[in-house]
N, CA, C and O atoms as a Tinker XYZ file with bonds, in Angstrom:
   432  protein
     1  N     18.384000   49.884000  -43.373000    73     2
     2  CA    18.862000   48.542000  -43.176000    64     1     3
     3  C     20.060000   47.813000  -42.284000    63     2     4     5
     4  O     21.214000   48.221000  -42.152000    81     3
     5  N     19.499000   46.692000  -41.743000    73     3     6
     6  CA    20.263000   45.864000  -40.675000    64     5     7
     7  C     21.733000   45.730000  -41.631000    63     6     8     9
     8  O     21.966000   45.837000  -42.835000    81     7
     9  N     22.855000   45.341000  -40.002000    73     7    10
    10  CA    24.139000   45.270000  -40.564000    64     9    11
    11  C     23.983000   43.766000  -40.398000    63    10    12    13
    12  O     23.417000   43.086000  -39.543000    81    11
    13  N     24.889000   43.379000  -41.843000    73    11    14
    14  CA    25.202000   42.052000  -41.829000    64    13    15
    15  C     26.679000   41.396000  -41.592000    63    14    16    17
    16  O     27.725000   41.832000  -42.074000    81    15
    17  N     26.546000   40.311000  -40.790000    73    15    18
    18  CA    27.702000   39.553000  -40.312000    64    17    19
    19  C     28.020000   38.327000  -41.256000    63    18    20    21
    20  O     27.181000   37.663000  -41.863000    81    19
    21  N     29.570000   38.129000  -41.267000    73    19    22
    22  CA    29.739000   36.883000  -41.581000    64    21    23
    23  C     30.285000   36.299000  -40.476000    63    22    24    25
    24  O     30.628000   37.019000  -39.538000    81    23
    25  N     30.425000   35.099000  -40.426000    73    23    26
    26  CA    30.641000   34.188000  -39.234000    64    25    27
    27  C     31.134000   32.749000  -39.619000    63    26    28    29
    28  O     30.387000   31.845000  -39.990000    81    27
    29  N     32.696000   32.650000  -39.458000    73    27    30
    30  CA    33.297000   32.195000  -39.719000    64    29    31
    31  C     33.310000   30.584000  -38.283000    63    30    32    33
    32  O     33.127000   30.816000  -37.088000    81    31
    33  N     33.522000   29.360000  -38.753000    73    31    34
    34  CA    32.931000   27.710000  -37.856000    64    33    35
    35  C     34.022000   26.869000  -38.989000    63    34    36    37
    36  O     33.933000   26.708000  -40.206000    81    35
    37  N     35.112000   26.410000  -37.940000    73    35    38
    38  CA    35.640000   24.807000  -38.300000    64    37    39
    39  C     34.891000   23.899000  -38.069000    63    38    40    41
    40  O     34.030000   23.953000  -37.190000    81    39
    41  N     35.045000   23.148000  -38.639000    73    39    42
    42  CA    33.638000   21.572000  -37.541000    64    41    43
    43  C     34.761000   20.586000  -38.482000    63    42    44    45
    44  O     35.241000   20.892000  -39.573000    81    43
    45  N     34.983000   19.433000  -37.762000    73    43    46
    46  CA    35.741000   18.171000  -37.840000    64    45    47
    47  C     35.035000   17.881000  -39.419000    63    46    48    49
    48  O     35.996000   17.698000  -40.165000    81    47
    49  N     33.999000   17.789000  -40.058000    73    47    50
    50  CA    33.286000   17.110000  -40.870000    64    49    51
    51  C     32.430000   17.513000  -41.965000    63    50    52    53
    52  O     31.615000   18.314000  -41.507000    81    51
    53  N     32.270000   17.357000  -42.996000    73    51    54
    54  CA    30.879000   17.421000  -43.910000    64    53    55
    55  C     29.648000   17.362000  -42.926000    63    54    56    57
    56  O     28.832000   18.267000  -42.751000    81    55
    57  N     29.671000   15.907000  -42.208000    73    55    58
    58  CA    28.095000   16.052000  -41.740000    64    57    59
    59  C     27.724000   16.930000  -40.340000    63    58    60    61
    60  O     26.548000   17.211000  -40.111000    81    59
    61  N     28.801000   17.340000  -39.424000    73    59    62
    62  CA    28.511000   18.298000  -38.689000    64    61    63
    63  C     28.432000   19.367000  -39.315000    63    62    64    65
    64  O     27.387000   19.975000  -39.084000    81    63
    65  N     29.150000   19.868000  -40.051000    73    63    66
    66  CA    29.014000   21.214000  -40.947000    64    65    67
    67  C     26.872000   21.408000  -41.640000    63    66    68    69
    68  O     25.996000   22.237000  -41.397000    81    67
    69  N     26.921000   20.236000  -42.444000    73    67    70
    70  CA    25.397000   20.175000  -42.948000    64    69    71
    71  C     24.487000   20.028000  -41.647000    63    70    72    73
    72  O     23.331000   20.447000  -41.711000    81    71
    73  N     24.876000   19.551000  -40.673000    73    71    74
    74  CA    23.689000   19.803000  -39.395000    64    73    75
    75  C     23.527000   21.132000  -38.870000    63    74    76    77
    76  O     22.477000   21.668000  -38.513000    81    75
    77  N     24.861000   21.664000  -38.865000    73    75    78
    78  CA    24.941000   23.319000  -38.158000    64    77    79
    79  C     23.648000   23.798000  -38.919000    63    78    80    81
    80  O     22.510000   23.803000  -38.449000    81    79
    81  N     24.073000   24.249000  -40.327000    73    79    82
    82  CA    23.977000   24.982000  -41.581000    64    81    83
    83  C     21.934000   24.053000  -41.533000    63    82    84    85
    84  O     20.959000   24.523000  -42.121000    81    83
    85  N     21.935000   23.386000  -41.087000    73    83    86
    86  CA    20.092000   23.406000  -41.458000    64    85    87
    87  C     19.482000   23.496000  -40.431000    63    86    88    89
    88  O     18.365000   24.006000  -40.335000    81    87
    89  N     20.225000   22.941000  -39.388000    73    87    90
    90  CA    19.298000   23.874000  -37.565000    64    89    91
    91  C     19.843000   25.279000  -37.588000    63    90    92    93
    92  O     19.365000   26.016000  -36.726000    81    91
    93  N     20.688000   25.771000  -38.344000    73    91    94
    94  CA    20.482000   27.189000  -37.783000    64    93    95
    95  C     19.612000   27.919000  -38.647000    63    94    96    97
    96  O     19.002000   28.885000  -38.188000    81    95
    97  N     19.459000   27.531000  -40.013000    73    95    98
    98  CA    18.399000   27.994000  -41.167000    64    97    99
    99  C     17.170000   27.647000  -40.593000    63    98   100   101
   100  O     16.322000   28.473000  -40.931000    81    99
   101  N     16.741000   26.817000  -39.907000    73    99   102
   102  CA    15.437000   26.366000  -39.505000    64   101   103
   103  C     14.917000   27.207000  -38.378000    63   102   104   105
   104  O     13.729000   27.494000  -38.228000    81   103
   105  N     15.948000   27.598000  -37.561000    73   103   106
   106  CA    15.841000   28.529000  -36.468000    64   105   107
   107  C     15.822000   30.093000  -37.005000    63   106   108   109
   108  O     15.458000   30.987000  -36.241000    81   107
   109  N     16.161000   30.325000  -38.122000    73   107   110
   110  CA    16.297000   31.533000  -38.623000    64   109   111
   111  C     17.180000   32.402000  -38.147000    63   110   112   113
   112  O     17.125000   33.626000  -38.029000    81   111
   113  N     18.320000   31.321000  -37.789000    73   111   114
   114  CA    19.462000   32.586000  -37.230000    64   113   115
   115  C     20.303000   32.738000  -38.415000    63   114   116   117
   116  O     21.388000   33.258000  -38.153000    81   115
   117  N     20.094000   32.395000  -39.809000    73   115   118
   118  CA    21.128000   32.679000  -40.720000    64   117   119
   119  C     20.735000   32.342000  -42.076000    63   118   120   121
   120  O     20.146000   31.306000  -42.386000    81   119
   121  N     21.234000   33.647000  -43.197000    73   119   122
   122  CA    20.249000   33.172000  -44.040000    64   121   123
   123  C     20.988000   32.342000  -45.058000    63   122   124   125
   124  O     20.398000   32.139000  -46.120000    81   123
   125  N     22.255000   31.804000  -44.886000    73   123   126
   126  CA    22.734000   31.388000  -45.944000    64   125   127
   127  C     24.090000   30.179000  -44.996000    63   126   128   129
   128  O     24.628000   30.600000  -43.971000    81   127
   129  N     24.340000   29.153000  -45.401000    73   127   130
   130  CA    25.966000   28.177000  -44.894000    64   129   131
   131  C     26.653000   27.795000  -46.008000    63   130   132   133
   132  O     26.461000   26.778000  -46.674000    81   131
   133  N     27.341000   28.526000  -46.157000    73   131   134
   134  CA    28.571000   27.509000  -46.866000    64   133   135
   135  C     29.558000   26.739000  -46.936000    63   134   136   137
   136  O     30.558000   27.457000  -46.924000    81   135
   137  N     29.899000   25.468000  -47.017000    73   135   138
   138  CA    30.510000   24.328000  -46.440000    64   137   139
   139  C     32.020000   24.459000  -47.528000    63   138   140   141
   140  O     32.014000   24.307000  -48.749000    81   139
   141  N     33.251000   24.786000  -46.647000    73   139   142
   142  CA    34.207000   24.595000  -47.683000    64   141   143
   143  C     35.252000   23.325000  -46.810000    63   142   144   145
   144  O     35.836000   23.228000  -45.731000    81   143
   145  N     35.043000   22.532000  -47.993000    73   143   146
   146  CA    35.859000   20.760000  -47.370000    64   145   147
   147  C     37.170000   21.256000  -47.378000    63   146   148   149
   148  O     37.470000   22.406000  -47.696000    81   147
   149  N     38.037000   20.278000  -46.986000    73   147   150
   150  CA    39.585000   20.091000  -47.006000    64   149   151
   151  C     40.294000   21.645000  -46.519000    63   150   152   153
   152  O     41.082000   22.283000  -47.215000    81   151
   153  N     39.808000   22.040000  -45.195000    73   151   154
   154  CA    40.727000   22.519000  -45.005000    64   153   155
   155  C     41.842000   22.189000  -43.911000    63   154   156   157
   156  O     41.639000   21.477000  -42.928000    81   155
   157  N     43.192000   22.883000  -44.263000    73   155   158
   158  CA    44.086000   22.321000  -43.259000    64   157   159
   159  C     44.376000   23.297000  -41.692000    63   158   160   161
   160  O     44.917000   24.401000  -41.762000    81   159
   161  N     43.926000   22.689000  -40.326000    73   159   162
   162  CA    43.902000   23.815000  -39.666000    64   161   163
   163  C     45.448000   23.630000  -38.684000    63   162   164   165
   164  O     45.683000   22.514000  -38.220000    81   163
   165  N     46.170000   24.476000  -38.494000    73   163   166
   166  CA    47.546000   24.078000  -37.833000    64   165   167
   167  C     47.863000   24.622000  -36.412000    63   166   168   169
   168  O     48.918000   25.245000  -36.286000    81   167
   169  N     46.938000   24.426000  -35.162000    73   167   170
   170  CA    47.299000   25.044000  -34.032000    64   169   171
   171  C     47.925000   24.529000  -32.889000    63   170   172   173
   172  O     48.511000   23.452000  -32.778000    81   171
   173  N     47.712000   25.567000  -31.893000    73   171   174
   174  CA    48.613000   24.839000  -30.539000    64   173   175
   175  C     47.233000   24.982000  -29.972000    63   174   176   177
   176  O     46.358000   25.846000  -30.036000    81   175
   177  N     47.405000   23.439000  -29.209000    73   175   178
   178  CA    46.167000   23.042000  -28.211000    64   177   179
   179  C     46.814000   22.204000  -27.002000    63   178   180   181
   180  O     47.235000   21.066000  -27.204000    81   179
   181  N     46.875000   22.793000  -25.775000    73   179   182
   182  CA    47.212000   21.841000  -24.612000    64   181   183
   183  C     49.035000   21.851000  -24.535000    63   182   184   185
   184  O     49.860000   21.059000  -24.080000    81   183
   185  N     49.108000   22.984000  -25.128000    73   183   186
   186  CA    50.448000   23.193000  -24.805000    64   185   187
   187  C     51.512000   22.094000  -26.351000    63   186   188   189
   188  O     52.729000   22.229000  -26.478000    81   187
   189  N     50.744000   21.228000  -27.192000    73   187   190
   190  CA    51.292000   20.998000  -28.336000    64   189   191
   191  C     50.964000   21.745000  -29.426000    63   190   192   193
   192  O     50.343000   22.801000  -29.552000    81   191
   193  N     51.651000   20.787000  -30.414000    73   191   194
   194  CA    51.124000   21.739000  -31.789000    64   193   195
   195  C     50.414000   20.454000  -32.828000    63   194   196   197
   196  O     51.036000   19.491000  -33.277000    81   195
   197  N     49.248000   20.705000  -32.999000    73   195   198
   198  CA    48.282000   19.619000  -33.930000    64   197   199
   199  C     48.094000   20.558000  -35.189000    63   198   200   201
   200  O     48.066000   21.787000  -35.262000    81   199
   201  N     47.947000   19.343000  -36.384000    73   199   202
   202  CA    47.464000   19.506000  -37.844000    64   201   203
   203  C     46.439000   18.290000  -38.026000    63   202   204   205
   204  O     46.748000   17.105000  -38.152000    81   203
   205  N     44.922000   18.937000  -38.009000    73   203   206
   206  CA    43.736000   18.551000  -38.696000    64   205   207
   207  C     43.044000   18.759000  -39.578000    63   206   208   209
   208  O     42.781000   19.959000  -39.644000    81   207
   209  N     42.534000   18.111000  -40.421000    73   207   210
   210  CA    41.849000   18.298000  -41.808000    64   209   211
   211  C     40.655000   18.624000  -41.215000    63   210   212   213
   212  O     40.320000   17.883000  -40.290000    81   211
   213  N     39.575000   19.962000  -41.629000    73   211   214
   214  CA    38.606000   20.509000  -41.535000    64   213   215
   215  C     37.683000   20.974000  -41.934000    63   214   216   217
   216  O     37.867000   21.438000  -43.059000    81   215
   217  N     36.649000   21.107000  -41.539000    73   215   218
   218  CA    35.898000   22.511000  -43.128000    64   217   219
   219  C     35.393000   23.613000  -42.585000    63   218   220   221
   220  O     35.055000   24.177000  -41.544000    81   219
   221  N     35.470000   23.664000  -43.528000    73   219   222
   222  CA    34.899000   25.562000  -42.897000    64   221   223
   223  C     33.520000   26.258000  -42.998000    63   222   224   225
   224  O     33.129000   26.726000  -44.067000    81   223
   225  N     32.993000   26.298000  -42.171000    73   223   226
   226  CA    31.328000   26.831000  -42.531000    64   225   227
   227  C     31.476000   28.447000  -42.912000    63   226   228   229
   228  O     32.544000   29.056000  -42.977000    81   227
   229  N     30.838000   28.708000  -43.025000    73   227   230
   230  CA    30.817000   30.511000  -43.815000    64   229   231
   231  C     28.955000   30.857000  -43.438000    63   230   232   233
   232  O     27.977000   30.390000  -44.023000    81   231
   233  N     28.980000   31.413000  -42.768000    73   231   234
   234  CA    27.476000   31.508000  -41.963000    64   233   235
   235  C     27.304000   33.137000  -42.442000    63   234   236   237
   236  O     28.261000   33.910000  -42.391000    81   235
   237  N     25.983000   33.540000  -42.904000    73   235   238
   238  CA    25.679000   34.727000  -43.501000    64   237   239
   239  C     24.206000   35.405000  -42.422000    63   238   240   241
   240  O     23.026000   35.081000  -42.558000    81   239
   241  N     24.642000   36.158000  -41.640000    73   239   242
   242  CA    23.617000   36.496000  -40.747000    64   241   243
   243  C     23.251000   38.216000  -40.609000    63   242   244   245
   244  O     23.754000   39.088000  -41.317000    81   243
   245  N     22.468000   38.386000  -39.752000    73   243   246
   246  CA    22.308000   40.079000  -39.495000    64   245   247
   247  C     22.761000   40.019000  -37.845000    63   246   248   249
   248  O     22.808000   39.056000  -37.080000    81   247
   249  N     23.048000   41.341000  -37.649000    73   247   250
   250  CA    23.533000   41.535000  -36.358000    64   249   251
   251  C     22.978000   41.834000  -35.268000    63   250   252   253
   252  O     23.544000   42.154000  -34.223000    81   251
   253  N     21.347000   41.700000  -35.560000    73   251   254
   254  CA    20.399000   41.382000  -34.661000    64   253   255
   255  C     19.834000   39.856000  -34.010000    63   254   256   257
   256  O     19.137000   39.416000  -33.095000    81   255
   257  N     20.422000   39.534000  -34.837000    73   255   258
   258  CA    20.552000   37.549000  -34.451000    64   257   259
   259  C     21.890000   37.403000  -33.960000    63   258   260   261
   260  O     21.821000   36.392000  -33.260000    81   259
   261  N     23.072000   37.829000  -33.921000    73   259   262
   262  CA    24.436000   37.692000  -33.828000    64   261   263
   263  C     24.459000   37.051000  -32.256000    63   262   264   265
   264  O     24.611000   35.829000  -32.292000    81   263
   265  N     24.375000   37.446000  -31.279000    73   263   266
   266  CA    24.195000   36.406000  -30.256000    64   265   267
   267  C     23.890000   35.656000  -30.031000    63   266   268   269
   268  O     24.536000   34.816000  -29.403000    81   267
   269  N     22.200000   35.474000  -30.590000    73   267   270
   270  CA    21.800000   34.319000  -30.136000    64   269   271
   271  C     22.496000   33.205000  -31.300000    63   270   272   273
   272  O     22.538000   32.004000  -31.033000    81   271
   273  N     22.938000   33.655000  -32.384000    73   271   274
   274  CA    23.459000   32.517000  -33.291000    64   273   275
   275  C     25.035000   31.955000  -32.842000    63   274   276   277
   276  O     25.738000   30.994000  -33.154000    81   275
   277  N     25.148000   33.078000  -31.970000    73   275   278
   278  CA    27.060000   32.381000  -31.388000    64   277   279
   279  C     26.606000   31.694000  -30.363000    63   278   280   281
   280  O     27.351000   30.759000  -30.070000    81   279
   281  N     25.432000   31.825000  -29.539000    73   279   282
   282  CA    25.158000   31.050000  -27.840000    64   281   283
   283  C     25.069000   29.446000  -29.457000    63   282   284   285
   284  O     25.985000   28.649000  -29.660000    81   283
   285  N     23.980000   29.482000  -30.103000    73   283   286
   286  CA    23.510000   28.106000  -30.715000    64   285   287
   287  C     24.629000   27.299000  -31.488000    63   286   288   289
   288  O     24.864000   26.090000  -31.507000    81   287
   289  N     25.061000   28.050000  -31.931000    73   287   290
   290  CA    26.674000   27.441000  -32.496000    64   289   291
   291  C     27.480000   26.385000  -31.569000    63   290   292   293
   292  O     27.854000   25.231000  -31.779000    81   291
   293  N     27.604000   27.337000  -30.349000    73   291   294
   294  CA    28.494000   26.848000  -29.467000    64   293   295
   295  C     27.737000   25.321000  -28.305000    63   294   296   297
   296  O     28.137000   24.530000  -27.450000    81   295
   297  N     26.501000   25.665000  -29.016000    73   295   298
   298  CA    25.798000   24.859000  -28.118000    64   297   299
   299  C     25.535000   23.296000  -28.725000    63   298   300   301
   300  O     25.251000   22.276000  -28.097000    81   299
   301  N     25.774000   23.526000  -30.456000    73   299   302
   302  CA    25.597000   22.526000  -30.899000    64   301   303
   303  C     26.904000   21.911000  -31.672000    63   302   304   305
   304  O     26.932000   20.982000  -32.480000    81   303
   305  N     27.609000   22.439000  -31.345000    73   303   306
   306  CA    29.292000   22.035000  -31.853000    64   305   307
   307  C     30.027000   21.204000  -31.237000    63   306   308   309
   308  O     30.382000   21.339000  -30.066000    81   307
   309  N     30.280000   20.394000  -31.879000    73   307   310
   310  CA    31.396000   18.801000  -30.978000    64   309   311
   311  C     32.376000   19.753000  -29.870000    63   310   312   313
   312  O     32.451000   19.608000  -28.650000    81   311
   313  N     32.979000   20.610000  -30.606000    73   311   314
   314  CA    34.478000   20.717000  -29.874000    64   313   315
   315  C     34.167000   21.068000  -28.688000    63   314   316   317
   316  O     33.042000   21.558000  -28.583000    81   315
   317  N     35.020000   20.951000  -27.390000    73   315   318
   318  CA    35.171000   21.744000  -25.889000    64   317   319
   319  C     35.425000   23.736000  -26.782000    63   318   320   321
   320  O     34.680000   24.673000  -26.492000    81   319
   321  N     36.460000   23.832000  -27.665000    73   319   322
   322  CA    36.144000   25.097000  -27.260000    64   321   323
   323  C     36.132000   25.444000  -29.245000    63   322   324   325
   324  O     37.196000   25.502000  -29.861000    81   323
   325  N     34.933000   25.609000  -29.860000    73   323   326
   326  CA    34.759000   26.064000  -31.118000    64   325   327
   327  C     35.233000   27.102000  -31.340000    63   326   328   329
   328  O     35.454000   28.026000  -30.556000    81   327
   329  N     35.496000   26.998000  -32.830000    73   327   330
   330  CA    36.268000   28.204000  -33.544000    64   329   331
   331  C     34.949000   28.896000  -33.966000    63   330   332   333
   332  O     34.132000   28.342000  -34.701000    81   331
   333  N     34.743000   30.485000  -33.318000    73   331   334
   334  CA    33.334000   31.006000  -33.993000    64   333   335
   335  C     33.419000   32.553000  -34.041000    63   334   336   337
   336  O     33.247000   33.161000  -32.984000    81   335
   337  N     33.636000   33.145000  -35.028000    73   335   338
   338  CA    34.481000   34.200000  -35.423000    64   337   339
   339  C     33.639000   35.006000  -36.285000    63   338   340   341
   340  O     33.468000   34.686000  -37.461000    81   339
   341  N     33.114000   36.011000  -35.781000    73   339   342
   342  CA    32.410000   37.035000  -36.466000    64   341   343
   343  C     32.724000   38.110000  -36.845000    63   342   344   345
   344  O     33.344000   38.886000  -36.118000    81   343
   345  N     32.289000   38.462000  -38.336000    73   343   346
   346  CA    32.876000   39.554000  -39.233000    64   345   347
   347  C     32.097000   40.449000  -39.433000    63   346   348   349
   348  O     31.013000   39.984000  -39.784000    81   347
   349  N     32.108000   41.960000  -39.367000    73   347   350
   350  CA    31.825000   42.799000  -40.170000    64   349   351
   351  C     31.748000   43.005000  -41.153000    63   350   352   353
   352  O     32.889000   43.163000  -41.585000    81   351
   353  N     30.551000   43.205000  -42.414000    73   351   354
   354  CA    30.513000   43.475000  -43.597000    64   353   355
   355  C     30.644000   44.784000  -43.807000    63   354   356   357
   356  O     29.808000   45.402000  -43.149000    81   355
   357  N     31.304000   45.437000  -44.415000    73   355   358
   358  CA    31.339000   46.849000  -44.630000    64   357   359
   359  C     30.798000   47.023000  -45.869000    63   358   360   361
   360  O     30.920000   48.161000  -46.323000    81   359
   361  N     30.038000   45.935000  -46.785000    73   359   362
   362  CA    29.779000   46.556000  -48.197000    64   361   363
   363  C     29.561000   45.358000  -49.124000    63   362   364   365
   364  O     30.250000   44.338000  -49.142000    81   363
   365  N     28.524000   45.626000  -49.873000    73   363   366
   366  CA    27.618000   44.548000  -50.905000    64   365   367
   367  C     27.269000   44.814000  -51.411000    63   366   368   369
   368  O     27.187000   46.003000  -51.720000    81   367
   369  N     26.603000   43.569000  -52.080000    73   367   370
   370  CA    25.225000   43.612000  -53.411000    64   369   371
   371  C     24.237000   43.799000  -52.351000    63   370   372   373
   372  O     23.966000   43.021000  -51.437000    81   371
   373  N     23.550000   45.384000  -52.706000    73   371   374
   374  CA    22.186000   45.429000  -51.774000    64   373   375
   375  C     21.255000   44.742000  -51.933000    63   374   376   377
   376  O     20.522000   45.061000  -50.997000    81   375
   377  N     20.714000   43.922000  -52.546000    73   375   378
   378  CA    19.740000   43.206000  -53.164000    64   377   379
   379  C     19.986000   41.955000  -52.021000    63   378   380   381
   380  O     19.132000   41.518000  -51.250000    81   379
   381  N     21.515000   41.477000  -52.152000    73   379   382
   382  CA    22.082000   40.270000  -51.364000    64   381   383
   383  C     21.467000   40.937000  -49.566000    63   382   384   385
   384  O     20.495000   40.709000  -48.847000    81   383
   385  N     22.815000   41.905000  -49.481000    73   383   386
   386  CA    22.342000   42.158000  -47.637000    64   385   387
   387  C     20.594000   42.222000  -47.251000    63   386   388   389
   388  O     20.090000   42.061000  -46.139000    81   387
   389  N     19.864000   42.522000  -48.609000    73   387   390
   390  CA    18.641000   42.912000  -48.162000    64   389   391
   391  C     17.962000   41.587000  -47.507000    63   390   392   393
   392  O     17.414000   41.350000  -46.431000    81   391
   393  N     18.295000   40.760000  -48.802000    73   391   394
   394  CA    17.722000   39.386000  -48.288000    64   393   395
   395  C     17.949000   38.683000  -47.226000    63   394   396   397
   396  O     17.039000   38.178000  -46.570000    81   395
   397  N     19.647000   38.532000  -46.835000    73   395   398
   398  CA    20.283000   38.528000  -46.060000    64   397   399
   399  C     19.063000   39.078000  -44.489000    63   398   400   401
   400  O     18.449000   38.334000  -43.724000    81   399
   401  N     19.097000   40.122000  -44.507000    73   399   402
   402  CA    18.175000   40.602000  -43.532000    64   401   403
   403  C     16.451000   39.865000  -43.435000    63   402   404   405
   404  O     16.141000   39.022000  -42.593000    81   403
   405  N     15.801000   40.246000  -44.162000    73   403   406
   406  CA    14.513000   39.218000  -44.307000    64   405   407
   407  C     14.325000   37.729000  -43.555000    63   406   408   409
   408  O     13.440000   37.305000  -42.811000    81   407
   409  N     15.748000   37.030000  -44.167000    73   407   410
   410  CA    15.665000   35.816000  -44.173000    64   409   411
   411  C     15.872000   35.258000  -42.625000    63   410   412   413
   412  O     15.647000   34.106000  -42.254000    81   411
   413  N     16.361000   36.369000  -41.804000    73   411   414
   414  CA    16.972000   36.159000  -40.395000    64   413   415
   415  C     16.211000   36.938000  -39.312000    63   414   416   417
   416  O     16.362000   37.111000  -38.103000    81   415
   417  N     14.928000   37.519000  -40.672000    73   415   418
   418  CA    13.676000   37.924000  -39.337000    64   417   419
   419  C     12.616000   36.508000  -39.170000    63   418   420   421
   420  O     12.359000   35.505000  -39.836000    81   419
   421  N     12.253000   37.028000  -38.035000    73   419   422
   422  CA    11.342000   35.661000  -37.602000    64   421   423
   423  C     10.017000   36.072000  -38.292000    63   422   424   425
   424  O      9.511000   37.183000  -38.451000    81   423
   425  N      9.552000   34.652000  -38.705000    73   423   426
   426  CA     8.313000   34.670000  -39.540000    64   425   427
   427  C      7.273000   35.065000  -38.437000    63   426   428   429
   428  O      7.195000   34.796000  -37.238000    81   427
   429  N      6.214000   36.083000  -39.616000    73   427   430
   430  CA     4.966000   36.532000  -39.054000    64   429   431
   431  C      4.136000   35.573000  -39.169000    63   430   432
   432  O      2.982000   35.703000  -38.760000    81   431
């Protein structure tokens, strides 16, 4: 079985989140994207402390498409330096993990 990954991406709003998820799904780079609204991000940027309301996108993918996914998110993202973090999945429901793998395979 292929290894699964969870990728976290913050975006400025729900429209960007939906566009990002749809594009990545169409390109078979993710099996699923969840959008979590109302995330408050507090961070340092260009020497100043910032506080912004963002949305968190949680993407599920396979490790074999991860490099392409990371590049594509960066291309589609409106930020100069987007937050894109990939985390390993150490365990999960086997049928769900198999579905993630099938969903990110190239169509034959």
